[in-house]
Each structure stands twice: as structure tokens, then as C-alpha cells.
N, C-alpha and C positions, 0 to 999 in steps of 0.2 A: 331867528329861522338857524336851524342846524342842518348839517349835511348826513346824507346816506351814500351808500353805493351799491348800485345793484348789478350782479355778476350773471344774472339769467340761468338758462339752461344749456345744455351741450347741443352741438351737432353730432355727426357721426362718431366723434370721438370725444371725450371730455379732457378738458385742461383747465387750470384756474389760474387766474393772473395774480398768483401770490405776492408778487413783488409789489404790485399796485395796491393790492389790499393791505399789505403790511406798511405801506406808505401813507394809506388812508388812517390806518391805526395809529402811526406815529404822529400824524397831523392833528388827530382828535376828532376824526369823523364820528358821528353818533352810531352808525349802525351799518352794517353790510348784510345784503339780502340775496338769498338763493331762490331759484324757480324750479319749476317741474312742468313739462306738457306730456309727453308720451315716448320719453327716452329716459334720460338721466333723471333721478329723483332730486329733491331739494334737500334731504337729510343729510346724507353721507357728504356732500361736498360742504355742508355747515359745519359738521363734526370736524371734517379735515381743517377747515380755516379757524374754527374754535382752538384747536390745539396748537395753532401757529401765530395767535395773535394775543394781545393782553387785555385791552380796555373795551374794543369796539363791539357794539351789540350785536346779536347773531340773530337774523331775521329771515323768516320764510315768506316769499312774496310770490307764490304762494304755497301752502299745501293744499291738494286738492282733496276736499272732504269726501267725494264718492269713492276715493281710492281707500280710505281708511274708515274704521269704526270710530266713534268719538273717543272711545276708551284707548284705542292703540294711538290716536292723535296725543291725547293727553299723556301717556306714558312716554312717548317720544320727547314730548315738550319738556316734562320734568326730569328727564334724564340728562338731556342737554343743557337745561338750565342749572341743574346742580354741578354737572362736570365743569361747565364754563364759569362757576363762581357767580351765577344770577345774571346771565347776559342775555337770556333768551327772550325774543319776540316773537309770538306765534301769530303769523299772518295766514287766514284761511280763504279758501274761495270754493266756489262750485265749478269752476272751468265752464264749458259750453256743452250743449247737446252732442256735439259730434265727438268729443271726447270721453263725455260720460258714458254715453251709450254704445259708441263705436270702439272705445279702448278698454275702459272698465266693465263694460259689459252690464251696467245697471241702470235703471230707469232715472232719467232726469228729474221727473216728478215736479213737485211744488217747490221751487228754490227758497221761497220766504219762510215757509213751514219748516223746511228741513234745516235751514241755517238755524234759526231759532231755537229748536230743540237741540242741535249740535252743540252750538254754544252753551247752552244751559247745562248739558251733560258734562262737557269738558270743565267748566267752572266748579261744578259739584264734585269732580274728581280732584280737582286743586284744592278745594276746601276741605275735604276729609271730614265732613260734620257727621257723616252717618254713611252705612253701607249703601251702595250707589242703587237707587230704585227710579226707574222712569218708565211712565206709561204714557207714550204719546202717540200720534197719529203716524210717525215715520219710524220710531225707535222704541223697542220695548225693552228694558232691563229691570230684571231676567227676561230672557226670550220666552214668550207664552204662545207661540204659533202652534199650528196643527201638528208639525212635526216635531215639536219639542219634546225633550227626554223626561221633563219635569225635574231634572236634578239641578237645574240653575238657581245658585242662591245669590243674594246680594252680598258684594264684596266691598271692600274698603281698600285703596291703593297702599301696598306695602311701604312704597317710596312715599315720603311726606314731601308733597309738592308746595309751591308757593301760591298763596291764595291770590295774591295780586300780580300773577304773570301776566304780562299785558297780551290782550288778544286784539289782533287787526283783523278787518274785513276788507277784502276786494270787492267793490262795487262801482257801477257806474249807471245803472238804471235808476229812476228816481225813488221807487219803492226800496230797492236794494241800499240806496245811500240812506235813506230815512231809518231803515233796520240797522245798518252800521252805527249810525250816530245814537241811536236807542242802546244797543247791547253791547257794543265793542269799545275798547279804549282808544282805538285808532281806526284809520280808513285809508287803503290804499288804492287811490284812483290812478289810471293809465290814461293816457292822452289828455292830459289835464290842461286847461286854460285857465290862468287866474283872471283874465281879463272877462271871462264869461261865468266865473263861480256865483255872482250875485243873481244873474238871470236862470242859471242851470241848476244849481245846488243849493243854494243858501236856504231857501224855503223848506227842502226836504232835511237839511241838517238840523235846522231849528226845530222841526216838527218831531224829529227823532229825540233831540235834547227834551223835549217837552214831555214826550211819552216816557222817559227814563226817570224823569222827577229827579227829585234831590239837589236841583240846583245845577245839574250837569250843564256844561257850557264849553266852548272853544278853550278855555283856560285849562282844561284837563282832558281834552281830546286831541289826538295827534293826527292832523291831516298830512299824510306823507306821500306825495304823488311821485310816480316815476317819471324822470325828465331826461331826454336825450341831449347831451351835451358835446358838442363838436368844435374843437378850436382850431382856427386857421384863418388865414389872411383872405382867402376867396369865399367871400359869402355864399355864393351860387354853388360852389362846390361843397361847401358844408351842409348846405340845405339837400343838395342831391343825395347826400349820404344817409340821410334821415329818411327820405321819401321811400324807399322800399319797405321800410319798417311800418310806416302809416299806410301804406298801399296793402300789405300783409293783413294788417287787422282789419282796415275799413273795407277791403275787397273780399278777403279770403277766410276771415275767422268767423265761420258760419254760414248758413246757407241764407238765401236771398228770403228776405222778410223775418230772418232770426238771426240777426247779427247786430249784437250790441254796440259794437264800435262804429258801424255804419250810422246807426240810430243818433249816436253821440255826435257824431260829424254834422249830422241835420241839425241837432239842437243848437249847434254852435254858429248855425247860419250857413252851412256849406252844402246843402242837399244836392243841388246841380252837379257839383264836383264829386261828392259821394256817390250818387248812382252812377257816374261815369267810370269811377274807379272801380267800384263793384262789377259792372258789366264788363269792364276789360280783363278784370281779374279772373271771374270766373270762365271768360271765354279763354283763358290761358295766355294772355297777352300782359304778362306781368311787368316787364319793362315799360309798356306803354301805360299801364295802370300806375306806375310810380312817377312817370313824367307826368301824367294828370293832377297829382296833388298840387293844390295852390302854394305858392310860397307864403301866403297869408296864414294858411292851417299850420305850417312848419313854424312860422314866427310866434304863433299863438300858443305853441305846446312844446317848444323846444328851446334851447340856447345854443346859437351858433355863430361863427365869426371869430374876429380877432378880439383879444382880451377887452378892449375898449368898448366894442359893441355888446360883449357879452356883459360887462358891467352895466353898461346903460339898461339893457333889457331885464336884467337881474332885479332892477329897482321894483318893477311891477310883480314879481314874485314876493319880493321882501314886504312889499305892501298889503298883500293878500293873506288870508287867514292861515295859510299852509305853515306848518312849524317844522317839517323835516322834509328838505329837497332832496329826493334820492335821484342821485344823477347816474345816467347810462352812458358810459364812455368805454372806449379801449385805449385811452390815451393817458398815461401817468401825468403828462404836463397838464393836462385839463383837470385833473385831481388836485394838483398843487395850485394851479390858477385859482379853482373855485374856493379852496380854502383860504387864500390870501382875500379873495373878494368877500367872502361870507364871515369868516372869522378875524381878518384882520390880526392884530398882533397876536392874538391868541393861537394862531395857527402854529403847530408843532409843539403846543404846550398843552398836552392832554390833561395836566393837573389842573388847568383852569377852563377847560371845557365840560360840556354836558356828558361826553362820551366816557368820562373817568365815573364808573359806579360810586355813588356816594357811601361814604362808611357807614355801615348799618349799626344802629345801636341795638346791641343783643337784648331780646325781649327778657324779661325777668323769668328765671326758670322756675315753671311751675313745680309744685310740690310733688315729689315722687311718689306715684301712686304705690298702693298697699295692696295685697290681696283683698284684704276688707274692703277697701274703696272700690276696688274694681268689681267685687260681687254686689255692692251696693248699686254701683252704676248699670249692672245687669239687671237687677231687681227694677230700677227705675225704668229701663228700656221697655222691659215686660210690660209694666204697668201702663205705659205710655201706647204700647202696641198689643193690645189683646190678642189679635190674631197669631202672633207669634206662638203662643203655646200650641194652637191647633197645628201650625206650619210645622213645627219642630215634632212635638208629640213622643217626646222621650224623655228619661230620666237619667241625671248624671251625678257622680259621686267623685269629688276631687279631693285627693289626700296630699296636701303638700307639706314638704318637708323643709328643714333649715331654721333660722333664726324665728321666724313667724309661723312656724308650723301649725297647720289647723286643717280642720275637714269640713268640706262644704257641699251642700246638697243644691242641685238645680233640678226640681221636679216639674216638668212641663207635659207629664203625662197623666198625673193624677190632680190638675189642678194648674195653678201658675205660682210657684214657690221658689224663693232663694233663701237658704237658710244655712246657718253653722250646724254641724251633726252629721250624721250618716244615715244612709238610705240601704238596708239590705235588699238585693236583687235588682239594684239600678242596673239600666240598660248598657251604661258605660261606665268604667271606673278610670279615673286619670290620676296617675301618680307622677308627680315631678317636683322639684324644689320649687321654694316660694319665689327665689330670684328669677328662675327660668319663666315661671308663670307668669310674672310682672313682665318680663321681655316679650313673651308670646302675646300677651294682651294688648301691649302698646306698639305692636308692629315691628320689634327689633329681632324678634325670632320667628323665622319661618315655621309653622306647623310640620310641613313635611320633613324639613331638616331636623326639628327637635324629635320627631318620631324615628328617622332612620338612624340619627347619632346616639339613639337611648336615652335622650334627656326627657323624653315623654314616654311614660309606658302606658299602655293602654288594654284594657280588657274590654272586649266587646267589639261591636260592628266599626270599623273605622269611618264607614259612610254615615253612620249614625252621630259618630262624634263630629264629623265635619259639619253638621248643622248648626253646631254653637257659634260658627263663626260670625253670624250675623248678630249675636251679641256682644261682640267685642268692639 
């Protein structure tokens, strides 16, 4: 079992416990996670942390899916991943109806279907196998609605992302947990009880693995709960500091009958207490709601007390299937104690812990494409997608200069043809060096930058020329 550190979201002003985060990085913690609700976002703090740390993974727990398009989320994750040297962990979640509709102003809708489509789109962007096309119930890319201009074209990310960038899902409801096990690389539960895992979650996790196929199992799936940790000699005082958090979620995070955390406490066997906490909280009696949280629920979902008691309770967590214990604490001493209890002699030796990114074996460099191989690839794409000719409906002349100077024709107006040669009267004529053409086709040169800098000379309508992006 490895360790993570949750730093949450801000109050009325934002500060970050950077010294504690740097200590976790030094000790060999696996990840640090930021969050968002309806104030500070999760991305800017994570970038701030990444710039001041060396090894610790950088996770979002979570990025709210309704707040961003799938493409925007993928762009953010790929950018942070590259700038941090491959440390990004993308944690996603839907939040709840109150935030989704009351803050972001969009419909909560069907969470399972939306999540499945969202993750599918993000993974497709990471993979860059083809220009992005998605035709689902919740997302259409390119957009084809009644108010569409019709100018949207499938695009491929300019930035080359990492296909295996890990995606985590926050989930506590049975169907959402099953979905996380099926389509994600990890799961971010909250108010998690290892003692109740078998009866509350195991069946859903195994069902998700079965749907995923390919032998997916706990061996390759990161269960990474958020766990409050309070270090102190007075156990009751430690418990008391955790109870307002539990009361907020069980009593106030959602309306009556639509509170996932209240339902979870009921599944753990605390229905009577959960009902009372909710009644008190919704009546504005927050202190009384906190006092109504049973000690047994705190002990089931948190670690509190002196070091010896935490060590004793920690054995239950170690024996469970969780792989990353993400502690929530404001105490640097707790960060050090947990490192000692979990990592032992490896604490403070990040070269011997999993938080040190393994040295990547660089893949064999692919053969450098040539103009000829690029045009051959275009011809193959046109043959595999007969509709492209009708969608583009124009002819193009390419005149390339340099060591591999040549002239090429792409005629999607009078058929579907890619060949060497010339086409008098082509709709667009593109003149550029062979090297710049290869850079353009492989995403290393932005088309607009090439045009504005004079590297790409165009005769014809620029909007017609833009249609060719779907062939690269």
C-alpha cells in the first residue's frame, strides 16, 4: 500500500500547505491531489504544486466533468503531464446535482452514460489514432445540432499526449463503482470503510472487471480512497475534529432523497444515525449534526488517535484491496508518522518508493515520414472513408520544394484521387518546402503559424484549404 496526500479545495482565500507537500515528496508519497467545488479550481493549484516538487504524482480529485468539455479536460491533462515529466493522474467526477445545475448551469442528466462517453472521448484524444469523431447521446463531435454552423471538422490534438495517462473516477453508488472498475484505471472513493468493502463494493468492482474483459483485476486497478488522519493523544478530540466533515457530507451534500453520502452511510449499517444527522443538518443545526455522528462510523472511515492506535487500526487498511491511501490531514507530523508506519525503512528514500517515476525506455524512433509516405497515408484514409470525398469536395495542388521536391494532386472534387503530378485549375494550390510539409503533417508545425510566417504559400480560399486537416 502506498500513500497519497489530499489537499482539497479552498475556503474564502486559497493557500497551499507547500512545506507539508514538499515533505511528502521528500518522504516518497505516491501522489498529491487537488479538488474543486464551487470556488477554487483543481488545475491551477496542481500546476503550482508541480512546479515546486520533483517526484510526487499530481492528481485531480476531482475535475468536475460538467464544468469542462472532454476536449478541454484532455488538453489540460496532457499539458500538465508533459510539463511535469509524466506525473499527471486525471481524476474525474460528476459532482452532484446541486453544483452541476446550481453552479455550472447545465443539466445533471444521466450520469452513467455521460461518464462513459466522456472518458471514451478523453482516451481517444490521448491516443491520437485519428481525428476526433464522436456521435453519442450526450456528446457530438463535431457538433451537429440545429444551431451548428456546419464548419466544424474533426481535429487531432496538436500536442502528443500519453496514451496510458491514468484516468480515475470518483464513485460511491453501486452502478458508478461498477463503471469505474470497467472503464477507469483507478477509483477515488470517499468515506470509505475497508471493513465494509466486501459487502458494499466487491461485487460491483468484480462486475466492472468482467465487463472490461482482458483479465482486468485488482492487480492493475488502483483503489485510492480519501482517508482523514488525525494524530493526537485524545482519541475523542481527534474523532470530534472529523465529525463535522462527515456531518457535512452525510447531512448537507445533496437534498433529502438525493444524497449519495447519506445512502452510503445507510449501506454501512448506520441508517438511523444518518437520518438524524441529515434532519439536523438540513434544519441548520450543524453542530448538533456533527455530535450525532457515531464514533463507530468515524473509526470505520478514518484513522485517529496516538501513533500506536493508528498503527493498530492501519492493519485493517493494509489487509484490504486498496492500493493508495490518500490521507486528508493538516498536520505535517501525521504525514511523517504515516510514512514511517506504511513505508518503514523506505520513508525518505524516494529512489526506493513507487513515487519515483520509473525510467522510461524510449521507444524505437519511427522512420521519419517523407512527403511520399504522407500522401500514401492520405490515399489510404480516403479509401477507408469514402464519405471524405463528398465532405471535402475540392481539389488541391501541392508544390513541394527542397531535397524531395515534387508535385502532388489531391482531387476530391472529380472522384477520390491522390497522385503525383499537376492539376490545372485546382481549387487550392499549396507551395512549401518538403521539410515544412512533413512538419505540418506530423503536427510539429501549426497551419496558421506556417501561413502567417510565409512557410506555407496558398492560392485559393483558406477555408477550403482547412478542410484538408481531416486527412493529416
